[in-house]
Short mmCIF file of the C-alpha atoms (twelve columns), coordinates in Angstrom:
data_MODEL
# 
_entry.id   MODEL 
# 
loop_
_atom_site.group_PDB 
_atom_site.id 
_atom_site.type_symbol 
_atom_site.label_atom_id 
_atom_site.label_alt_id 
_atom_site.label_comp_id 
_atom_site.label_asym_id 
_atom_site.label_seq_id 
_atom_site.Cartn_x 
_atom_site.Cartn_y 
_atom_site.Cartn_z 
_atom_site.pdbx_PDB_model_num 
ATOM 1   C CA . MET A 1   -112.827 -84.875 20.061  1 
ATOM 2   C CA . HIS A 2   -110.181 -86.758 21.935  1 
ATOM 3   C CA . HIS A 3   -108.181 -87.229 18.728  1 
ATOM 4   C CA . ILE A 4   -108.285 -83.478 18.011  1 
ATOM 5   C CA . LYS A 5   -106.788 -82.664 21.483  1 
ATOM 6   C CA . ILE A 6   -103.975 -85.138 20.930  1 
ATOM 7   C CA . HIS A 7   -103.260 -83.673 17.500  1 
ATOM 8   C CA . ASN A 8   -103.117 -80.113 18.912  1 
ATOM 9   C CA . ARG A 9   -100.775 -81.185 21.693  1 
ATOM 10  C CA . LEU A 10  -98.567  -82.924 19.186  1 
ATOM 11  C CA . ALA A 11  -98.471  -79.880 16.962  1 
ATOM 12  C CA . LEU A 12  -97.655  -77.606 19.924  1 
ATOM 13  C CA . SER A 13  -94.797  -79.888 20.942  1 
ATOM 14  C CA . ILE A 14  -93.371  -79.909 17.402  1 
ATOM 15  C CA . ASN A 15  -93.542  -76.071 17.269  1 
ATOM 16  C CA . LEU A 16  -91.839  -75.750 20.646  1 
ATOM 17  C CA . TYR A 17  -89.104  -78.117 19.516  1 
ATOM 18  C CA . ARG A 18  -88.502  -76.179 16.355  1 
ATOM 19  C CA . LEU A 19  -88.470  -72.882 18.254  1 
ATOM 20  C CA . GLY A 20  -85.913  -74.207 20.694  1 
ATOM 21  C CA . LYS A 21  -83.792  -75.461 17.849  1 
ATOM 22  C CA . ASP A 22  -83.915  -72.083 16.088  1 
ATOM 23  C CA . MET A 23  -82.888  -70.291 19.281  1 
ATOM 24  C CA . LYS A 24  -79.972  -72.693 19.786  1 
ATOM 25  C CA . SER A 25  -78.858  -72.124 16.191  1 
ATOM 26  C CA . GLU A 26  -78.940  -68.357 16.702  1 
ATOM 27  C CA . GLN A 27  -76.866  -68.673 19.878  1 
ATOM 28  C CA . ASN A 28  -74.277  -70.796 18.061  1 
ATOM 29  C CA . LEU A 29  -74.203  -68.266 15.231  1 
ATOM 30  C CA . GLU A 30  -73.526  -65.406 17.650  1 
ATOM 31  C CA . LEU A 31  -70.692  -67.355 19.208  1 
ATOM 32  C CA . THR A 32  -69.049  -68.185 15.842  1 
ATOM 33  C CA . ALA A 33  -69.531  -64.741 14.229  1 
ATOM 34  C CA . SER A 34  -66.389  -62.504 14.013  1 
ATOM 35  C CA . PRO A 35  -66.399  -59.636 16.537  1 
ATOM 36  C CA . GLU A 36  -66.795  -55.986 15.438  1 
ATOM 37  C CA . PRO A 37  -63.428  -54.223 14.839  1 
ATOM 38  C CA . LYS A 38  -62.239  -52.377 17.914  1 
ATOM 39  C CA . PRO A 39  -61.611  -48.602 17.704  1 
ATOM 40  C CA . TYR A 40  -57.904  -47.839 16.996  1 
ATOM 41  C CA . ARG A 41  -55.649  -45.795 19.190  1 
ATOM 42  C CA . ARG A 42  -52.867  -43.511 17.942  1 
ATOM 43  C CA . ARG A 43  -49.965  -42.832 20.280  1 
ATOM 44  C CA . ILE A 44  -48.958  -39.243 21.080  1 
ATOM 45  C CA . TRP A 45  -45.209  -39.966 21.145  1 
ATOM 46  C CA . VAL A 46  -45.394  -41.288 17.549  1 
ATOM 47  C CA . THR A 47  -47.229  -38.098 16.525  1 
ATOM 48  C CA . ALA A 48  -44.438  -36.008 18.154  1 
ATOM 49  C CA . LEU A 49  -41.692  -38.041 16.411  1 
ATOM 50  C CA . LEU A 50  -43.354  -37.763 13.019  1 
ATOM 51  C CA . SER A 51  -43.723  -33.977 13.483  1 
ATOM 52  C CA . LEU A 52  -39.889  -33.722 13.560  1 
ATOM 53  C CA . PHE A 53  -39.733  -34.984 9.966   1 
ATOM 54  C CA . ASN A 54  -42.710  -33.277 8.429   1 
ATOM 55  C CA . PHE A 55  -45.842  -31.555 9.783   1 
ATOM 56  C CA . GLY A 56  -48.146  -33.515 7.515   1 
ATOM 57  C CA . LEU A 57  -47.067  -37.010 8.594   1 
ATOM 58  C CA . PRO A 58  -49.051  -37.028 11.902  1 
ATOM 59  C CA . LEU A 59  -52.271  -36.227 10.011  1 
ATOM 60  C CA . ILE A 60  -51.706  -39.215 7.765   1 
ATOM 61  C CA . TYR A 61  -50.902  -41.293 10.876  1 
ATOM 62  C CA . ASN A 62  -54.235  -40.222 12.355  1 
ATOM 63  C CA . GLY A 63  -56.198  -41.094 9.187   1 
ATOM 64  C CA . ASN A 64  -56.464  -37.718 7.423   1 
ATOM 65  C CA . LEU A 65  -54.797  -38.529 4.100   1 
ATOM 66  C CA . GLY A 66  -55.812  -35.424 2.158   1 
ATOM 67  C CA . GLY A 67  -54.884  -32.954 4.943   1 
ATOM 68  C CA . GLY A 68  -51.658  -34.757 5.653   1 
ATOM 69  C CA . ILE A 69  -50.417  -34.599 2.026   1 
ATOM 70  C CA . THR A 70  -51.431  -30.925 1.766   1 
ATOM 71  C CA . LEU A 71  -49.593  -30.031 4.952   1 
ATOM 72  C CA . ALA A 72  -46.575  -32.123 3.878   1 
ATOM 73  C CA . ILE A 73  -46.276  -30.116 0.673   1 
ATOM 74  C CA . ILE A 74  -46.644  -26.802 2.520   1 
ATOM 75  C CA . SER A 75  -44.042  -27.908 5.059   1 
ATOM 76  C CA . LEU A 76  -41.574  -28.685 2.292   1 
ATOM 77  C CA . LEU A 77  -42.137  -25.380 0.489   1 
ATOM 78  C CA . VAL A 78  -41.630  -23.470 3.791   1 
ATOM 79  C CA . LEU A 79  -38.303  -25.214 4.325   1 
ATOM 80  C CA . ILE A 80  -37.061  -24.382 0.793   1 
ATOM 81  C CA . ILE A 81  -38.144  -20.738 1.020   1 
ATOM 82  C CA . ALA A 82  -36.535  -20.440 4.443   1 
ATOM 83  C CA . LYS A 83  -33.165  -21.562 3.101   1 
ATOM 84  C CA . ILE A 84  -33.384  -18.951 0.399   1 
ATOM 85  C CA . VAL A 85  -34.416  -16.093 2.709   1 
ATOM 86  C CA . PHE A 86  -31.835  -17.016 5.410   1 
ATOM 87  C CA . GLY A 87  -29.061  -16.123 2.998   1 
ATOM 88  C CA . LEU A 88  -29.999  -12.418 2.918   1 
ATOM 89  C CA . SER A 89  -28.356  -11.410 6.233   1 
ATOM 90  C CA . PHE A 90  -27.518  -12.641 9.675   1 
ATOM 91  C CA . SER A 91  -30.376  -10.734 11.226  1 
ATOM 92  C CA . VAL A 92  -32.811  -12.358 8.814   1 
ATOM 93  C CA . LEU A 93  -31.302  -15.686 9.734   1 
ATOM 94  C CA . ILE A 94  -31.992  -15.163 13.466  1 
ATOM 95  C CA . VAL A 95  -35.526  -13.859 12.884  1 
ATOM 96  C CA . GLY A 96  -36.248  -16.754 10.513  1 
ATOM 97  C CA . LEU A 97  -35.012  -19.341 13.008  1 
ATOM 98  C CA . ILE A 98  -37.314  -17.827 15.708  1 
ATOM 99  C CA . ILE A 99  -40.271  -17.897 13.335  1 
ATOM 100 C CA . LEU A 100 -39.547  -21.487 12.336  1 
ATOM 101 C CA . PHE A 101 -39.330  -22.477 16.008  1 
ATOM 102 C CA . ILE A 102 -42.731  -20.924 16.689  1 
ATOM 103 C CA . ILE A 103 -44.211  -22.735 13.649  1 
ATOM 104 C CA . ASP A 104 -42.706  -26.011 14.853  1 
ATOM 105 C CA . ILE A 105 -44.285  -25.605 18.300  1 
ATOM 106 C CA . TYR A 106 -47.637  -24.623 16.846  1 
ATOM 107 C CA . PHE A 107 -47.906  -27.667 14.593  1 
ATOM 108 C CA . LEU A 108 -46.575  -29.969 17.296  1 
ATOM 109 C CA . VAL A 109 -49.445  -28.887 19.616  1 
ATOM 110 C CA . PHE A 110 -51.912  -28.976 16.711  1 
ATOM 111 C CA . ASN A 111 -50.959  -32.574 15.793  1 
ATOM 112 C CA . ILE A 112 -51.096  -33.753 19.411  1 
ATOM 113 C CA . LEU A 113 -54.583  -32.306 19.835  1 
ATOM 114 C CA . TYR A 114 -55.605  -33.859 16.519  1 
ATOM 115 C CA . THR A 115 -54.318  -37.248 17.783  1 
ATOM 116 C CA . ILE A 116 -56.461  -36.903 20.925  1 
ATOM 117 C CA . LYS A 117 -59.506  -36.069 18.782  1 
ATOM 118 C CA . ALA A 118 -58.882  -38.957 16.395  1 
ATOM 119 C CA . ASN A 119 -58.690  -41.441 19.287  1 
ATOM 120 C CA . ARG A 120 -62.303  -40.476 20.224  1 
ATOM 121 C CA . LEU A 121 -63.571  -41.769 16.834  1 
ATOM 122 C CA . GLU A 122 -65.541  -45.023 16.947  1 
ATOM 123 C CA . TYR A 123 -63.794  -46.301 13.861  1 
ATOM 124 C CA . PRO A 124 -60.583  -45.146 12.110  1 
ATOM 125 C CA . ARG A 125 -60.613  -43.344 8.799   1 
ATOM 126 C CA . LEU A 126 -57.523  -45.249 7.646   1 
ATOM 127 C CA . ARG A 127 -56.158  -48.459 9.136   1 
ATOM 128 C CA . LYS A 128 -52.947  -49.301 7.274   1 
ATOM 129 C CA . VAL A 129 -50.982  -46.020 7.310   1 
ATOM 130 C CA . GLY A 130 -47.457  -47.413 7.575   1 
ATOM 131 C CA . ARG A 131 -46.842  -47.670 3.823   1 
ATOM 132 C CA . LEU A 132 -48.342  -44.221 3.243   1 
ATOM 133 C CA . ILE A 133 -46.055  -42.684 5.840   1 
ATOM 134 C CA . VAL A 134 -42.967  -44.352 4.389   1 
ATOM 135 C CA . LEU A 135 -43.984  -43.210 0.869   1 
ATOM 136 C CA . VAL A 136 -44.422  -39.586 1.976   1 
ATOM 137 C CA . MET A 137 -41.124  -39.652 3.892   1 
ATOM 138 C CA . ALA A 138 -39.323  -40.958 0.808   1 
ATOM 139 C CA . CYS A 139 -40.870  -38.274 -1.382  1 
ATOM 140 C CA . ASN A 140 -39.991  -35.664 1.242   1 
ATOM 141 C CA . LEU A 141 -36.299  -36.801 1.213   1 
ATOM 142 C CA . ILE A 142 -36.101  -36.764 -2.557  1 
ATOM 143 C CA . LEU A 143 -37.708  -33.342 -2.901  1 
ATOM 144 C CA . THR A 144 -35.648  -31.893 -0.034  1 
ATOM 145 C CA . THR A 145 -32.428  -33.061 -1.694  1 
ATOM 146 C CA . ALA A 146 -33.624  -31.619 -5.037  1 
ATOM 147 C CA . GLY A 147 -34.496  -28.361 -3.232  1 
ATOM 148 C CA . ASP A 148 -31.064  -28.177 -1.634  1 
ATOM 149 C CA . LEU A 149 -29.389  -28.631 -5.035  1 
ATOM 150 C CA . PHE A 150 -31.626  -25.982 -6.554  1 
ATOM 151 C CA . THR A 151 -30.913  -23.563 -3.679  1 
ATOM 152 C CA . LYS A 152 -27.136  -24.105 -3.854  1 
ATOM 153 C CA . SER A 153 -27.180  -23.700 -7.639  1 
ATOM 154 C CA . TYR A 154 -29.229  -20.498 -7.805  1 
ATOM 155 C CA . PHE A 155 -29.485  -18.809 -4.391  1 
ATOM 156 C CA . ILE A 156 -27.155  -19.469 -1.464  1 
ATOM 157 C CA . GLU A 157 -24.408  -21.843 -0.346  1 
ATOM 158 C CA . ALA A 158 -22.281  -22.220 2.764   1 
ATOM 159 C CA . TYR A 159 -18.490  -22.160 2.698   1 
ATOM 160 C CA . LYS A 160 -15.774  -22.759 5.315   1 
ATOM 161 C CA . ILE A 161 -12.561  -20.712 5.273   1 
ATOM 162 C CA . PRO A 162 -9.643   -23.155 5.535   1 
ATOM 163 C CA . ALA A 163 -6.648   -20.734 5.155   1 
ATOM 164 C CA . GLY A 164 -5.580   -17.248 6.085   1 
ATOM 165 C CA . SER A 165 -5.205   -15.539 2.667   1 
ATOM 166 C CA . MET A 166 -8.091   -13.182 3.542   1 
ATOM 167 C CA . ALA A 167 -6.968   -12.364 7.081   1 
ATOM 168 C CA . ASN A 168 -8.149   -10.572 9.043   1 
ATOM 169 C CA . THR A 169 -11.348  -10.011 7.106   1 
ATOM 170 C CA . LEU A 170 -11.882  -13.779 7.115   1 
ATOM 171 C CA . VAL A 171 -9.902   -16.215 9.276   1 
ATOM 172 C CA . PRO A 172 -9.643   -19.986 9.375   1 
ATOM 173 C CA . GLY A 173 -12.745  -21.433 10.990  1 
ATOM 174 C CA . ASP A 174 -15.158  -18.835 9.644   1 
ATOM 175 C CA . TYR A 175 -18.328  -20.193 8.018   1 
ATOM 176 C CA . LEU A 176 -19.976  -17.869 5.504   1 
ATOM 177 C CA . LEU A 177 -23.023  -17.778 3.291   1 
ATOM 178 C CA . ALA A 178 -22.549  -16.776 -0.328  1 
ATOM 179 C CA . GLU A 179 -25.167  -15.451 -2.744  1 
ATOM 180 C CA . LYS A 180 -25.454  -17.569 -5.911  1 
ATOM 181 C CA . GLY A 181 -26.808  -16.820 -9.370  1 
ATOM 182 C CA . ILE A 182 -25.433  -13.261 -9.448  1 
ATOM 183 C CA . ASP A 183 -25.089  -11.055 -12.467 1 
ATOM 184 C CA . THR A 184 -21.312  -10.838 -12.845 1 
ATOM 185 C CA . GLY A 185 -21.663  -7.708  -14.989 1 
ATOM 186 C CA . LYS A 186 -22.838  -5.828  -11.853 1 
ATOM 187 C CA . LEU A 187 -19.973  -6.810  -9.595  1 
ATOM 188 C CA . GLN A 188 -18.008  -3.914  -8.152  1 
ATOM 189 C CA . ARG A 189 -14.444  -3.350  -6.987  1 
ATOM 190 C CA . GLY A 190 -14.008  -4.348  -3.342  1 
ATOM 191 C CA . GLU A 191 -16.632  -7.121  -3.323  1 
ATOM 192 C CA . ILE A 192 -15.570  -10.545 -2.099  1 
ATOM 193 C CA . ILE A 193 -16.311  -13.375 -4.580  1 
ATOM 194 C CA . ILE A 194 -16.047  -17.149 -4.654  1 
ATOM 195 C CA . PHE A 195 -14.768  -18.636 -7.901  1 
ATOM 196 C CA . LYS A 196 -13.315  -21.721 -9.443  1 
ATOM 197 C CA . PHE A 197 -9.544   -21.619 -9.394  1 
ATOM 198 C CA . PRO A 198 -8.318   -21.018 -12.977 1 
ATOM 199 C CA . GLY A 199 -5.574   -23.617 -12.596 1 
ATOM 200 C CA . ASP A 200 -7.895   -26.333 -11.274 1 
ATOM 201 C CA . THR A 201 -11.646  -25.719 -11.651 1 
ATOM 202 C CA . HIS A 202 -12.322  -28.474 -9.068  1 
ATOM 203 C CA . GLN A 203 -11.091  -26.065 -6.384  1 
ATOM 204 C CA . SER A 204 -12.918  -22.989 -5.096  1 
ATOM 205 C CA . TYR A 205 -11.094  -19.777 -4.106  1 
ATOM 206 C CA . LEU A 206 -12.320  -16.681 -2.267  1 
ATOM 207 C CA . LYS A 207 -10.769  -13.275 -2.954  1 
ATOM 208 C CA . ARG A 208 -11.585  -9.564  -3.178  1 
ATOM 209 C CA . ILE A 209 -12.122  -7.859  -6.547  1 
ATOM 210 C CA . ALA A 210 -9.320   -5.319  -7.062  1 
ATOM 211 C CA . ALA A 211 -9.952   -4.354  -10.649 1 
ATOM 212 C CA . LEU A 212 -12.640  -4.907  -13.338 1 
ATOM 213 C CA . GLY A 213 -12.427  -5.513  -17.058 1 
ATOM 214 C CA . GLY A 214 -10.903  -2.487  -18.765 1 
ATOM 215 C CA . ASP A 215 -9.151   -1.254  -15.625 1 
ATOM 216 C CA . LYS A 216 -5.400   -0.587  -15.535 1 
ATOM 217 C CA . VAL A 217 -3.850   -2.276  -12.497 1 
ATOM 218 C CA . GLU A 218 -0.308   -1.927  -11.112 1 
ATOM 219 C CA . ILE A 219 1.572    -2.755  -7.902  1 
ATOM 220 C CA . VAL A 220 4.554    -0.685  -6.731  1 
ATOM 221 C CA . ASN A 221 6.327    -1.626  -3.499  1 
ATOM 222 C CA . LYS A 222 3.186    -3.403  -2.198  1 
ATOM 223 C CA . GLN A 223 0.911    -0.411  -3.037  1 
ATOM 224 C CA . LEU A 224 -2.024   -1.205  -5.355  1 
ATOM 225 C CA . PHE A 225 -2.859   1.301   -8.112  1 
ATOM 226 C CA . VAL A 226 -6.044   1.044   -10.232 1 
ATOM 227 C CA . ASN A 227 -6.387   3.469   -13.138 1 
ATOM 228 C CA . GLY A 228 -3.581   5.464   -11.662 1 
ATOM 229 C CA . GLN A 229 -5.239   5.907   -8.249  1 
ATOM 230 C CA . ILE A 230 -3.974   4.485   -4.998  1 
ATOM 231 C CA . VAL A 231 -6.254   1.835   -3.548  1 
ATOM 232 C CA . PRO A 232 -5.720   1.404   0.241   1 
ATOM 233 C CA . LEU A 233 -5.846   -1.893  1.993   1 
ATOM 234 C CA . PRO A 234 -9.292   -3.081  3.162   1 
ATOM 235 C CA . PRO A 235 -9.988   -2.113  6.790   1 
ATOM 236 C CA . GLU A 236 -8.906   -5.507  8.109   1 
ATOM 237 C CA . GLY A 237 -6.346   -6.296  5.389   1 
ATOM 238 C CA . GLN A 238 -2.649   -6.670  6.313   1 
ATOM 239 C CA . PHE A 239 0.957    -6.996  5.239   1 
ATOM 240 C CA . CYS A 240 2.506    -9.801  7.200   1 
ATOM 241 C CA . ASP A 241 6.023    -9.378  5.745   1 
ATOM 242 C CA . THR A 242 7.220    -5.807  6.422   1 
ATOM 243 C CA . THR A 243 10.929   -6.400  5.936   1 
ATOM 244 C CA . HIS A 244 11.089   -7.747  2.358   1 
ATOM 245 C CA . TYR A 245 10.114   -6.267  -1.021  1 
ATOM 246 C CA . TYR A 246 10.194   -8.651  -3.932  1 
ATOM 247 C CA . PRO A 247 10.871   -7.343  -7.442  1 
ATOM 248 C CA . HIS A 248 8.755    -8.141  -10.471 1 
ATOM 249 C CA . SER A 249 9.407    -11.648 -11.833 1 
ATOM 250 C CA . GLU A 250 9.643    -12.158 -15.581 1 
ATOM 251 C CA . ASN A 251 9.289    -15.954 -15.300 1 
ATOM 252 C CA . GLY A 252 5.640    -16.477 -16.222 1 
ATOM 253 C CA . ARG A 253 3.409    -17.891 -18.972 1 
ATOM 254 C CA . TRP A 254 -0.187   -18.121 -19.982 1 
ATOM 255 C CA . VAL A 255 -1.741   -21.540 -19.517 1 
ATOM 256 C CA . SER A 256 -4.964   -22.683 -21.241 1 
ATOM 257 C CA . ASN A 257 -7.643   -24.857 -19.664 1 
ATOM 258 C CA . LYS A 258 -9.727   -27.444 -21.464 1 
ATOM 259 C CA . ASP A 259 -12.822  -25.243 -21.097 1 
ATOM 260 C CA . GLY A 260 -11.200  -22.442 -23.068 1 
ATOM 261 C CA . THR A 261 -10.280  -20.197 -20.128 1 
ATOM 262 C CA . THR A 262 -6.694   -19.120 -19.510 1 
ATOM 263 C CA . TYR A 263 -4.677   -18.123 -16.473 1 
ATOM 264 C CA . TRP A 264 -1.250   -16.549 -15.840 1 
ATOM 265 C CA . GLU A 265 1.283    -18.771 -14.104 1 
ATOM 266 C CA . THR A 266 4.257    -16.891 -12.661 1 
ATOM 267 C CA . ASP A 267 6.929    -17.136 -9.997  1 
ATOM 268 C CA . GLY A 268 5.656    -14.045 -8.321  1 
ATOM 269 C CA . ASN A 269 4.524    -10.449 -8.638  1 
ATOM 270 C CA . ARG A 270 3.858    -10.093 -4.965  1 
ATOM 271 C CA . ASP A 271 5.278    -6.650  -4.238  1 
ATOM 272 C CA . ASN A 272 5.920    -5.206  -7.689  1 
ATOM 273 C CA . MET A 273 3.895    -5.772  -10.870 1 
ATOM 274 C CA . PRO A 274 4.004    -3.674  -14.022 1 
ATOM 275 C CA . GLU A 275 0.818    -2.055  -15.263 1 
ATOM 276 C CA . MET A 276 -1.623   -4.418  -16.950 1 
ATOM 277 C CA . VAL A 277 -5.044   -3.864  -18.557 1 
ATOM 278 C CA . VAL A 278 -7.688   -6.326  -17.316 1 
ATOM 279 C CA . PRO A 279 -9.479   -7.906  -20.289 1 
ATOM 280 C CA . LYS A 280 -13.235  -7.403  -20.654 1 
ATOM 281 C CA . GLY A 281 -15.326  -10.040 -18.853 1 
ATOM 282 C CA . GLN A 282 -12.463  -10.825 -16.419 1 
ATOM 283 C CA . PHE A 283 -11.439  -9.704  -12.916 1 
ATOM 284 C CA . PHE A 284 -8.209   -9.029  -11.086 1 
ATOM 285 C CA . VAL A 285 -8.515   -10.363 -7.520  1 
ATOM 286 C CA . LEU A 286 -6.352   -10.063 -4.408  1 
ATOM 287 C CA . GLY A 287 -6.373   -11.561 -0.920  1 
ATOM 288 C CA . ASP A 288 -6.627   -9.147  2.043   1 
ATOM 289 C CA . ASN A 289 -3.551   -10.808 3.538   1 
ATOM 290 C CA . ARG A 290 -1.409   -9.384  0.751   1 
ATOM 291 C CA . ASP A 291 1.926    -10.964 1.579   1 
ATOM 292 C CA . ASN A 292 0.416    -14.466 1.997   1 
ATOM 293 C CA . SER A 293 -2.185   -14.931 -0.748  1 
ATOM 294 C CA . ALA A 294 -2.198   -16.823 -4.009  1 
ATOM 295 C CA . ASP A 295 -4.204   -14.510 -6.263  1 
ATOM 296 C CA . SER A 296 -4.206   -12.744 -9.645  1 
ATOM 297 C CA . ARG A 297 -0.584   -11.670 -9.091  1 
ATOM 298 C CA . TYR A 298 0.271    -15.359 -9.605  1 
ATOM 299 C CA . PHE A 299 -2.441   -17.104 -11.577 1 
ATOM 300 C CA . GLY A 300 -3.719   -14.087 -13.556 1 
ATOM 301 C CA . TYR A 301 -7.297   -12.930 -14.228 1 
ATOM 302 C CA . VAL A 302 -10.486  -14.679 -13.225 1 
ATOM 303 C CA . ASP A 303 -12.972  -15.182 -16.047 1 
ATOM 304 C CA . SER A 304 -16.591  -14.292 -15.244 1 
ATOM 305 C CA . LYS A 305 -17.578  -17.822 -16.207 1 
ATOM 306 C CA . LEU A 306 -15.681  -19.134 -13.177 1 
ATOM 307 C CA . ILE A 307 -17.436  -16.987 -10.595 1 
ATOM 308 C CA . LEU A 308 -19.702  -18.984 -8.245  1 
ATOM 309 C CA . GLY A 309 -21.088  -16.340 -5.944  1 
ATOM 310 C CA . ARG A 310 -20.666  -13.291 -3.736  1 
ATOM 311 C CA . ALA A 311 -19.842  -13.579 -0.004  1 
ATOM 312 C CA . LYS A 312 -22.557  -12.127 2.199   1 
ATOM 313 C CA . PHE A 313 -21.883  -12.683 5.896   1 
ATOM 314 C CA . ILE A 314 -20.296  -14.956 8.521   1 
ATOM 315 C CA . HIS A 315 -22.961  -17.118 10.143  1 
ATOM 316 C CA . PHE A 316 -20.594  -19.128 12.390  1 
ATOM 317 C CA . SER A 317 -16.944  -19.103 13.478  1 
ATOM 318 C CA . TRP A 318 -14.961  -21.776 15.300  1 
ATOM 319 C CA . ASP A 319 -11.553  -21.287 16.933  1 
ATOM 320 C CA . SER A 320 -9.954   -24.741 16.622  1 
ATOM 321 C CA . GLU A 321 -6.824   -23.746 18.539  1 
ATOM 322 C CA . ASN A 322 -8.762   -22.787 21.701  1 
ATOM 323 C CA . ASN A 323 -11.854  -25.006 20.992  1 
ATOM 324 C CA . ARG A 324 -14.345  -22.212 21.377  1 
ATOM 325 C CA . ILE A 325 -16.938  -20.298 19.344  1 
ATOM 326 C CA . ARG A 326 -15.936  -16.816 18.159  1 
ATOM 327 C CA . TRP A 327 -19.207  -15.128 19.091  1 
ATOM 328 C CA . ALA A 328 -17.981  -11.652 18.065  1 
ATOM 329 C CA . ARG A 329 -17.481  -12.756 14.433  1 
ATOM 330 C CA . MET A 330 -20.955  -14.256 14.005  1 
ATOM 331 C CA . GLY A 331 -23.180  -12.036 11.883  1 
ATOM 332 C CA . LYS A 332 -20.336  -10.012 10.440  1 
ATOM 333 C CA . ARG A 333 -21.222  -8.638  6.983   1 
ATOM 334 C CA . LEU A 334 -18.584  -9.007  4.310   1 
ATOM 335 C CA . GLU A 335 -18.201  -5.702  2.528   1 
# 
């Protein structure tokens, strides 16, 4: 009986020892185990900064990859469509800018609220978003550049007026938008076009169409005649030299370009030019500042292949002499 009690005490002691050892091991294991990942926090100022580049970037930053990519694509399409629509008129440009501003504010607030909501999550949806953001920004830059090239090739392009050959319809410092991808067969007399200079196709000129293919054109003492009818100066056109009349010059020749087009090079038909018939598919163009314009009186006809676009309206004008904006000229339609 005595031996049984000793044995039981011994067994109890061994069990207590083992229990204590196990508890100590568990405590050591808890001390050495890696802690649970802490909830992430996204900063609002980073969200606001990313919103300036693309509306979808903040969503990616906050862990919403699918929504971010979708919104990034929509943002890019809106920008491309806006550039096309803005070329219709100055009023459309102003309305479009107001709408874009409202959209920007809306998505800025939306992204900030989404950031606050994401910071309440216990664990992040995405942890390493830096590379994704850089990748989307790079794609956005490439696609935006491609979109700009596409828009300039087929829809609209901005031009600056450097000289006074179209005064006072257009003056140096005017910035205009031109419609691209036009059907040259539908161009009319009196429209202002942008074209590659026949003598050097690397240069762009801007003049008014005076005569179309098949028209008879003549200049007598500064007066323009088309098909025997007097064509008055455009409303803001001018003669800056009222004391001299230059006779027709016989010193001229046809010059051929490498691309197959030709142009007439002459010493001058400024004030008097014998009647000529404009060839089909070509245009006779004049500057509104008739006494100070290099135009078809000097370099001949403009082939339809050289036409780049049709001038639409002035969207900005800067007076470099007085260092001020010409507010009155902004929004002027070119007709």
